[in-house]
MARLO-369719 format. One line per 10 residues: for each residue x, y, z of N, C-alpha, C, O, CB. Coordinates in steps of 0.05 Angstrom, whole numbers, plus 5000, padded with zeros to 4 digits. Each point is the difference from the previous one (the first is absolute). Glycine has a CB too. Layout:
N
X,Y,Z,X,Y,Z,X,Y,Z,X,Y,Z,X,Y,Z  ...
***
This chain:
220
9454,9178,2131,4977,5003,5013,5000,5017,5028,5014,4992,5018,4976,4964,4957  4996,5065,5028,5004,5010,5031,4976,4995,5017,4978,4991,4992,5052,5046,4992  4978,4970,5041,4978,4993,5016,4973,5014,4998,4980,4987,5006,5054,5002,5020  4963,5035,4965,4980,5011,4995,4978,4988,4982,4976,5002,5004,5052,5030,5006  4985,4954,4970,4989,4986,4979,4984,4975,5006,4985,4990,4984,5049,5028,4994  4973,4972,5053,4989,4977,5012,4980,5001,5017,4988,4980,5009,5048,5007,4986  4958,5041,5011,4978,5002,5020,4973,4993,4996,4988,5008,4980,5038,5023,5030  4962,4953,5006,4974,4990,5000,4977,5022,5005,5001,5015,5018,5020,4941,4998  4958,5044,4965,4987,5023,5007,4974,4987,5014,4981,5016,5001,5040,5016,4959  4976,4944,5051,4975,4985,5015,5006,5002,5027,4983,5008,5015,5006,4959,4950
5039,5025,5046,5001,4996,5029,5009,5032,5010,5016,5015,4989,4998,4927,5010  4970,5062,5025,5002,5028,5011,5012,4998,5025,4995,4979,5011,4968,5036,4967  5052,5002,5036,5012,4995,5022,4979,5008,5024,4977,5009,4996,5072,4998,4980  4963,4988,5048,4984,4998,5021,5002,5025,5015,5016,5016,4991,4988,4937,5010  4982,5054,5021,5004,5025,5016,5002,4991,5032,4991,4980,5010,4981,5051,4952  5042,4989,5052,5003,4997,5027,4977,4996,5016,5003,4988,5022,5032,5035,4971  4940,4986,4998,4974,4999,5012,4986,4975,4998,4983,4993,5016,5016,5050,4975  5010,4940,4985,4989,4978,4993,5004,4978,5024,5020,5001,5015,4988,5012,4933  4970,4966,5054,5002,4982,5016,5018,4976,4993,5003,4991,4977,4954,5027,5034  5055,4972,5010,5009,4973,4995,4986,4980,4980,5012,4989,4982,5002,5018,5062
4963,4990,4960,4978,4982,4985,5000,5009,4969,5001,4983,4982,4968,5013,5063  5030,5037,4952,4995,5005,4977,5024,4995,4980,4996,4996,4976,4971,5032,5044  5058,4974,4992,5026,4997,4987,5004,4971,4994,5008,4994,4977,5012,5046,5046  4975,4940,4995,4997,4974,4995,4978,4991,4977,5003,4981,4984,5013,5017,5063  4967,5016,4954,4980,4995,4975,5013,5006,4977,5000,4986,4980,4960,5025,5043  5053,5010,4979,5011,5011,4976,5022,4983,4989,5002,4997,4976,4985,5049,5039  5028,4943,5000,5021,4980,4995,4990,4977,4988,5010,4990,4979,5015,5026,5057  4956,4974,4977,4984,4975,4987,4990,5004,4973,5001,4983,4983,4984,5006,5061  5006,5036,4952,4985,5002,4979,5020,5001,4976,4995,4989,4979,4966,5035,5047  5064,4989,4978,5017,5002,4980,5022,4980,5004,5019,5001,4985,4968,5048,5008
5014,4932,5026,5019,4979,5001,5030,5008,5002,5018,4992,4985,4947,4985,4991  5036,5043,5049,5027,5004,5003,5001,5001,5032,4982,4996,5016,5027,5030,4937  5016,4980,5049,5004,4999,5034,5014,5028,5010,5010,5004,5022,4999,4939,4979  4991,5075,4978,5010,5026,5009,4981,5021,4986,4988,4996,4980,5062,4986,5026  4950,5041,5007,4981,5024,4987,5016,5025,5014,5007,5001,5024,4938,4972,4972  5060,5049,4984,5014,5025,5010,4976,5020,5017,4976,5004,4993,5061,4994,4960  4972,5009,5064,4984,5024,5018,5007,5024,4991,5023,5007,4998,4976,4970,5043  4980,5039,4953,5000,5027,4985,4977,5017,5014,4977,4994,5005,5040,4985,4946  4998,5045,5055,4980,5026,5010,5006,5020,4979,5022,5010,4996,4980,4984,5059  4975,5011,4929,4999,5021,4979,5019,4990,4977,4992,4985,4982,4999,5056,5054
5038,4971,4966,5017,4988,4976,5027,4992,5018,5022,4995,4990,4958,5038,4963  5016,4968,5070,5023,4992,5019,5000,4972,5004,4980,4989,5009,5017,5051,5014  5024,4946,4970,5011,4974,5006,5004,4992,5027,5022,5008,5009,4996,4997,4952  4968,4983,5055,5011,4991,5026,5014,4976,5006,5014,4997,5020,4953,5027,4988  5029,4958,4975,5013,4975,5007,4986,4974,4983,4983,5005,4983,5029,5017,5067  4994,4957,4955,4987,4971,4987,4995,4987,5023,5017,4995,5018,5009,4998,4937  4947,4999,5046,4990,4987,5024,4999,4966,4990,4989,4994,4978,4980,5055,5043  5040,4935,4993,5001,4972,4994,4979,4983,5013,4990,5009,5021,5057,4999,4973  4947,4974,4999,4977,4982,5009,5009,4990,5025,4982,5001,5018,5002,4985,4937  5039,5005,5053,5007,4998,5025,4998,5018,5020,4999,4993,5024,5021,4983,4956
4981,5051,5009,4995,5017,5024,4971,5003,5007,4994,5012,5022,5046,5011,4967  4944,4970,4998,4972,4994,5008,4985,4978,5017,4984,5002,5019,5022,5018,4943  5005,4958,5027,4987,4975,5008,5004,4991,5033,4986,4984,5012,5023,5002,4936  5010,5028,5061,5005,4994,5026,4982,5016,5018,4993,4992,5023,5054,4998,4966  4944,5032,5000,4983,5015,5017,4970,4987,5003,4989,4987,4983,5041,5054,5001  4958,4966,5043,4975,4988,5008,4978,5017,4991,4979,4989,4993,5041,4990,5045  4982,5043,4962,4978,5023,4991,5003,5008,4972,5015,5019,4993,4985,5001,5052  4986,4965,4937,5000,5008,4971,4989,5029,4993,5002,5011,4978,4992,4940,5014  4993,5062,5033,4989,5025,4989,5023,5023,5004,4999,5022,4989,4951,4963,5022  5066,5007,5002,5022,5015,5005,5010,5020,4976,5003,4990,4977,5007,4972,5057
4995,5059,4970,5010,5015,4973,5028,4995,4994,5015,4992,5019,4955,5045,4988  5038,4966,4969,5029,4993,4991,5020,5017,5012,5022,4991,5007,4960,4994,4950  5012,5040,5046,5017,5023,5015,5013,4991,5025,5021,5008,5009,4947,5027,4974  5014,4943,5028,5007,4994,5032,5021,4977,4998,5010,4991,5021,4939,5021,5002  5058,4979,4954,5017,4978,5001,5030,5008,4997,5005,5022,4992,4958,4952,4990  5058,5007,5026,5027,5003,4990,5006,4985,4978,4993,4977,5000,5019,5032,5040  4999,4999,4941,5007,4988,4971,5025,4983,5006,5015,5008,5018,4966,5034,4949  5026,4931,5017,5020,4986,5000,5022,5011,4982,5024,4997,5004,4946,4968,5008  5019,5050,4965,5017,5004,4978,5006,5030,5001,4984,5017,5006,4997,4945,4966  5045,5041,5022,5010,5028,4993,4987,5009,4974,4994,4983,4983,5051,5010,5041
4951,5031,4972,4984,5012,4980,5016,4990,4973,5019,5013,4991,4963,5030,5041  5010,4933,4955,5013,4990,4971,4987,5017,4979,4976,5007,5003,5031,4942,5010  5007,5059,4967,4982,5015,4979,5024,5001,4976,5024,4999,5007,4939,5036,5029  5029,4968,4937,5013,5013,4979,4991,5022,4990,4976,5006,4998,5035,4957,4993  5010,5053,5000,4987,5027,4980,4992,4991,4974,5006,4979,4989,5024,5055,5031  4955,4985,4972,4986,4993,4976,5016,4997,4971,4991,4992,4979,4973,5032,5047  5063,4986,4980,5020,4998,4975,5020,4977,5006,5021,5000,4986,4977,5053,5004  4998,4928,5028,5017,4978,5000,4991,4978,4984,4977,4995,4993,5038,5018,5048  5006,4975,4953,4997,4976,4980,4986,4975,5016,5000,4995,5024,5046,5020,4948  4943,4970,5006,4981,4981,5009,5019,4977,5018,4991,4986,5018,4973,5023,4935
5066,4990,5037,5017,4979,5017,5000,5012,5032,5006,4983,5017,5029,5003,4937  4960,5035,5053,5000,5015,5025,4979,4992,5015,5002,4994,5023,5018,5042,4960  4952,4962,5002,4979,4991,5012,5001,4970,5008,4994,4991,5022,4983,5045,4953  5033,4950,5002,5006,4970,5007,5016,4997,5021,4994,4984,5018,5002,5004,4939  5027,5027,5045,5020,4994,5023,4982,5011,5029,5005,4987,5021,5048,5022,4944  4932,5008,5036,4984,5005,5025,4977,4979,5007,4994,4995,5023,5015,5053,4966  4980,4940,4989,4981,4977,5007,5016,4978,5012,4993,4988,5021,4975,5023,4940  5057,4983,5024,5017,4977,5012,5012,5004,5024,5001,4981,5015,5006,5008,4946  5003,5033,5045,5018,5001,5026,4981,5004,5024,5008,4991,5022,5034,5031,4953  4934,4990,5021,4983,5003,5027,4974,4982,4995,4979,5004,5013,5038,5049,4998
4984,4927,4971,4976,4979,4995,4975,5016,5002,4983,4993,5017,5040,4965,5004  4972,5062,4964,4977,5017,5001,4980,4988,4973,5007,4987,4980,5025,5059,5044  4942,4963,4983,4975,4997,4980,4994,5025,4984,4986,5001,4979,4994,4967,5053  5031,5053,4981,4997,5022,4986,5021,5025,5003,5009,5006,5022,4946,4975,4981  5051,5031,4979,5021,5025,5005,4987,5027,4995,4989,5007,4978,5052,4965,5007  4961,5043,5036,4989,5030,4989,5022,5017,4987,5024,4998,5004,4942,5004,5034  5019,5016,4943,5018,5010,4984,4995,5029,5005,4977,5007,5001,5026,4954,4965  5017,5059,5038,4998,5029,5006,5016,5017,4983,5020,4993,4987,4972,4996,5058  4996,5035,4955,5018,5020,4983,5021,5011,5010,5007,4992,5022,4960,5020,4958  5049,5010,5007,5023,5006,5011,4996,5016,5029,5019,5002,5015,5001,4997,4936
4956,5011,5055,4996,5012,5020,4987,4984,5024,4989,5012,5018,5013,5024,4951  5000,4934,5029,4991,4978,5013,4969,5002,5005,4991,4990,5021,5056,5006,4998  4938,5014,4964,4972,4999,4997,4996,4976,4992,5014,4988,4984,4979,5055,5008  4981,4945,5019,4992,4970,4987,4989,5004,4970,4984,5019,4995,5002,4959,5055  5024,5004,4932,4984,4998,4978,4984,4977,4990,4984,5001,4982,5045,5028,5012  4977,4951,5020,4986,4974,4999,5021,4976,5006,5022,5004,5011,4943,5017,4955  5025,4955,5025,5016,4976,5011,5000,4980,4973,4985,5000,4981,4999,5004,5076  5038,4980,4949,5005,4976,4981,4992,4974,5014,5011,4992,5021,5029,5033,4955  4942,4962,5013,4995,4977,5017,5019,4974,4984,5009,5001,4977,4934,5018,5041  5058,4959,5002,5015,4975,4990,4990,4988,4973,5016,4991,4984,4991,4999,5065
4965,5011,4946,4985,4993,4977,5005,5015,4976,5004,4988,4979,4963,4999,5051  5035,5041,4971,5006,5017,4980,5030,4991,4992,5007,4991,4978,4960,5048,5039  5048,4964,5005,5030,4994,4995,5007,4975,4983,5018,4998,4982,4990,5023,5062  4975,4958,4965,5001,4975,4984,4992,5001,4972,5012,4986,4983,4979,4994,5057  4988,5038,4954,4994,5004,4972,5021,5015,4984,5005,4992,4977,4949,5006,5038  5057,5022,4995,5019,5017,4986,5027,4985,4997,5016,5003,4981,4961,5039,5038  5027,4941,5002,5027,4985,4997,4996,4976,4975,5018,4988,4989,4996,5020,5068  4961,4989,4939,4999,4979,4981,5006,5014,4971,5014,4991,4982,4950,4980,5049  5021,5055,4969,5008,5016,4978,5030,5008,4996,5009,5006,4978,4946,5010,5028  5060,4983,5017,5028,5010,4997,5018,4976,4990,5020,5004,4986,4973,5031,5053
4998,4939,4967,5014,4980,4997,4993,4988,4975,5012,4980,4992,4992,5016,5054  4976,5014,4940,4984,4990,4972,4999,4970,5007,5015,4984,4990,5004,5051,4971  4962,4960,5056,4988,4971,5004,4980,4994,4984,4994,4978,4991,5016,5022,5051  4976,5027,4952,4977,4991,4982,5002,4996,4969,4982,4996,4984,4997,5026,5050  5046,4979,4964,5008,4999,4968,5012,4971,4994,5016,4990,5016,4997,5063,4982  4980,4936,4980,5005,4973,4999,5033,5001,4991,5011,5019,4988,4933,4964,4999  5068,4996,5021,5033,4997,4994,5008,4981,5016,4985,4987,5015,5026,5058,4973  5019,4952,5011,5012,4980,5015,5018,5017,5021,5005,5024,4998,4993,4939,4963  5010,5020,5058,5020,5006,5024,5024,4985,4999,5000,4976,4995,4963,5032,5034  5058,5006,4974,5027,4993,5002,5013,5008,5025,5000,5024,5006,5001,4978,4948
5011,4979,5062,5012,5006,5028,5026,4990,4995,5003,4976,4995,4957,5019,5037  5062,5023,4970,5029,4997,4997,5011,5005,5032,4994,5017,5016,5008,5002,4929  5015,4960,5056,5017,5003,5022,5027,5010,4992,5015,4985,4986,4960,4980,5036  5035,5060,4988,5026,5011,4986,5018,5008,5025,4994,4998,5024,4981,5023,4929  5049,4989,5037,5020,5010,5021,4993,5027,4999,4997,5011,4977,5042,4957,5019  4957,5050,5031,4992,5029,4999,5020,5016,4983,4994,5022,4992,4984,4975,5054  5042,4994,4949,5023,5018,4981,4993,4998,4974,5008,5016,4983,5032,4976,5044  4941,4986,4965,4995,4998,4974,4967,5009,4993,4989,4992,4980,5052,4967,5019  4949,5055,5015,4978,5008,5000,4996,5025,4980,5001,5023,5008,4997,4956,5040  4996,5014,4924,5001,5016,4982,4974,4999,4985,4999,4986,4980,5049,5011,5021
4929,5019,5007,4974,4998,4988,5004,5008,4972,4983,4990,4984,4993,5020,5058  5041,5004,4948,5002,5011,4971,5008,4973,4984,4992,4998,4977,5025,5054,5036  4998,4930,4996,5009,4978,4986,4981,4978,5001,5001,4983,4983,5042,5030,5025  4940,4986,5012,4973,4980,5000,4984,5007,4983,4988,4984,4986,5012,5007,5055  4995,5041,4956,4981,5009,4980,5005,4994,4974,4983,4994,4984,5007,5037,5043  5040,4971,4965,5008,4992,4974,4989,4974,4991,4986,4995,4980,5054,5030,5028  4972,4953,5015,4988,4975,4992,4971,4996,4995,4993,4983,4984,5042,5004,5038  4949,5027,4993,4972,4997,4998,4991,5013,4970,4983,4989,4985,5012,5013,5073  5017,5020,4936,4991,5017,4979,5012,4987,4976,4994,5009,4977,5003,5034,5050  5020,4936,4975,5012,4986,4979,4980,4979,4984,5002,4992,4976,5042,5013,5052
4935,4989,4991,4977,4981,4990,4976,5018,4995,4977,4991,5001,5037,4966,5027  4992,5072,4965,4976,5015,4997,4978,5000,5021,4976,5000,4994,5035,4991,4963  5001,5008,5070,4983,5003,5017,5009,5022,5021,5022,5009,4997,4965,4944,4991  4998,5056,5033,5004,5019,5023,4998,4993,5022,4984,4983,5007,5005,5043,4971  5028,4987,5039,4997,4998,5034,4976,5015,5006,5001,5024,4996,5051,4974,5016  4926,4992,4999,4979,5014,5011,5001,5008,5030,4988,5020,5008,4989,4956,4959  5038,5009,5049,5005,5006,5027,5025,4988,5011,5010,4981,4987,4942,5023,5017  5058,5001,5014,5027,4986,5010,5004,5010,5024,4997,5024,5004,5025,4970,4954  4987,4987,5065,5007,5008,5030,5026,4984,5006,5006,4982,4985,4942,5026,5032  5064,4997,5001,5024,4986,5012,4995,4991,5026,4987,5016,5014,5043,5010,4961
4979,4950,5035,4999,4993,5031,5025,4990,5004,5012,4983,4987,4940,5006,5018  5057,5025,5017,5028,4997,5010,4997,4978,5026,4980,4994,5012,5037,5060,4973  5009,4936,5019,5002,4976,5022,5018,5015,5022,5017,5016,4993,4983,4938,4972  4995,5041,5060,5019,5008,5020,5029,4984,5000,5000,4977,4993,4957,5033,5034  5065,5003,4979,5026,4985,4996,5004,4981,4975,5010,4977,5000,4990,5025,5049  4991,5014,4929,5003,4983,4975,5010,5022,4981,4995,5024,5005,4966,4938,5003  5052,5031,4970,5010,5016,4977,4977,4993,4977,5002,5013,4980,5055,4986,5034  4926,4985,4987,4979,4994,4984,4974,5012,5000,4991,5008,5022,5031,4958,4981  4967,5038,4977,4973,5017,5002,4984,4982,4977,5010,4988,4981,5009,5068,5035  4953,4947,4991,4979,4990,4979,4987,5025,4988,4991,5020,5012,4999,4936,5014
5010,5040,4947,4984,5017,4980,4982,4989,4988,5005,4980,4986,5026,5042,5009  4944,4990,5007,4972,4988,4989,4996,5021,4973,5002,5024,5003,4973,4957,5050  5020,5008,4924,4993,5012,4976,4972,4992,4992,4995,4976,4997,5053,5027,4991  4934,5017,5008,4973,4994,4986,5001,5007,4973,4998,5025,4998,4977,4981,5041  5027,4983,4939,5003,5006,4974,4972,4995,4986,4982,4986,5010,5069,5002,4992  4945,5026,4973,4975,4999,4989,4996,4980,4979,4985,5003,4981,5014,5041,5030  5015,4935,4995,4995,4973,4978,4995,4979,5019,5013,5001,5021,5020,5010,4939  4950,4969,5036,4995,4976,5012,5016,4980,4992,5007,4983,5017,4953,5029,4987  5050,4987,4967,5016,4979,4993,5030,5012,5008,5009,5018,4986,4957,4961,4973  5048,5012,5062,5025,5011,5006,5022,4981,5000,5020,5002,5014,4956,5030,5009
5020,4950,4961,5021,4983,4993,5025,5012,4987,5021,4992,5011,4944,4978,4984  5037,5046,4987,5019,5009,4985,5015,5021,5021,5025,5002,5000,4946,4990,4951  5015,5022,5064,5013,5019,5020,5018,4984,5020,5023,5005,5005,4937,5027,4990  5023,4947,5017,5017,4986,5020,5023,4989,4986,5021,5003,5012,4941,4985,5017  5038,5001,4949,5021,4987,4985,5024,5022,5000,5022,4992,5005,4944,4976,4964  5031,5052,5026,5018,5025,4992,5011,5007,5030,5024,5007,5002,4947,5014,4952  5013,4978,5068,5011,5004,5027,5019,4977,5004,5022,5004,5011,4936,5020,5008  5037,4954,4974,5014,4974,5009,5028,5003,4986,5021,4995,5011,4935,4972,4994  5042,5043,4967,5025,5003,4984,5019,5022,5010,5024,5002,4994,4950,4982,4967  5011,5034,5056,5021,5022,5012,5005,4992,5031,5009,5015,5017,4973,5027,4951
5011,4929,5038,5009,4989,5025,4988,5012,5024,5013,5002,5021,5028,4989,4957  4930,5021,5019,4985,5005,5020,4989,4978,5020,4993,4979,4989,4999,5056,4979  5006,4967,5051,4986,4977,5017,4971,5001,5001,4990,5016,5017,5049,4984,5011  4945,4987,4959,4975,5004,5001,4984,4984,5022,4997,4976,4996,5012,5035,4958  4982,4999,5066,4987,4992,5028,4974,4988,4991,4997,4977,5008,5022,5061,5023  4964,4971,4956,4972,4990,4992,4991,5020,4971,5011,5021,4994,4973,4963,5065  4994,5002,4929,4987,5016,4982,4972,4990,5002,4995,4978,5008,5045,5031,4963  4938,5013,5018,4976,4994,5005,4987,5008,4974,5007,5022,4991,4997,4982,5060  4979,4983,4936,4985,5010,4977,4975,4983,4998,4995,4983,5017,5047,5033,4957  4942,4988,5006,4976,4984,4994,5006,4975,4977,4983,4984,4993,4986,5062,5018
5050,4955,4981,5007,4980,4979,5011,4972,5012,4999,4979,4987,5011,5061,4981  5002,4962,5058,5017,4978,5008,4997,5001,5030,5017,5013,5013,5018,4988,4946  4944,4987,5053,5003,5002,5025,5023,4983,5019,5006,5006,5023,4946,5006,4966  5057,4972,5000,5024,4983,5008,5023,5006,4979,5004,4986,4981,4966,4975,5040  5045,5061,4985,5015,5010,4983,5026,4988,5003,5010,4997,5023,4963,5042,4976  5041,4954,4980,5027,4984,4999,5018,5016,4980,5012,4988,4983,4965,4963,5027  5024,5074,4992,5015,5019,4983,5032,4992,4997,5012,4998,4978,4954,5041,5038  5043,4956,5005,5033,4991,5001,5003,4973,4989,5022,4994,4993,4989,5032,5049  4969,4956,4956,5004,4972,4992,4994,5006,4969,5016,4992,4982,4969,4978,5065  4996,5041,4949,4995,5006,4967,5020,5015,4988,5005,4997,4976,4949,5006,5029
5062,5015,5012,5022,5017,4986,5023,4982,4996,5015,5002,4980,4971,5042,5041  5019,4936,5001,5024,4982,4995,4995,4980,4978,5019,4993,4987,4993,5012,5059  4966,4988,4951,4992,4982,4974,5004,5014,4977,5008,4987,4981,4960,4990,5041  5026,5049,4976,5005,5016,4975,5027,5004,4996,5007,5001,4976,4953,5021,5029  5060,4982,5016,5025,5005,4996,5013,4971,4988,5013,4999,4979,4987,5041,5061  4994,4941,4974,5007,4972,4988,4990,4995,4971,5015,4989,4983,4981,4994,5064  4984,5023,4950,4993,4993,4969,5018,5021,4983,5012,4992,4979,4934,4992,5030  5058,5045,4999,5014,5013,4982,5028,4991,4998,5012,5005,4979,4958,5029,5028  5042,4953,5014,5030,4989,5002,4999,4977,4982,5023,4993,4993,4989,5020,5056  4969,4972,4940,5005,4971,4987,5014,5008,4978,5008,4984,4984,4953,4989,5029
***
């Protein structure tokens, strides 16, 4: 998914001639703390709420203010991950999108990003979640996929979380089955460390205990 696909059709930019009051009203209306400043198609910068609230005369035009943010933006063909990184690193509520000539095309709002991130991670689809803790040298998504597919299931989404000064990482898998007990048992058989599981069939999951009980039964 590219930045151009995330652009909001509702939220318009502000102009240097707009008053502080008008810009603050726009921020309140859309529940954001930032807005892009545009003249014609030229992107001039991003105004933050903190740039405005210290002023005493709210009829002052926006062009008379100094902006606290360097012109942050993404290009239209950048991936959604670049947009997420911009939101995270600068703590923004909107991210401007420009074309290759640096002309303003629109913006991505934090609300739109949340909706698209839900689609990206398949949170709206029913299924189970398995959180594995593995050594980073053993990070083989192909092997994890084989384990999931062995129970006629598929991985809908996955993401990795790393830890500073550690060779361990956390891998979260969303699969398209709610009953993930057989998948969990196979992961345990291959000596994966299961940190947590979530599904709609067992809120207090005790998969390792059930697996050990099964193994003890089979060894009788």
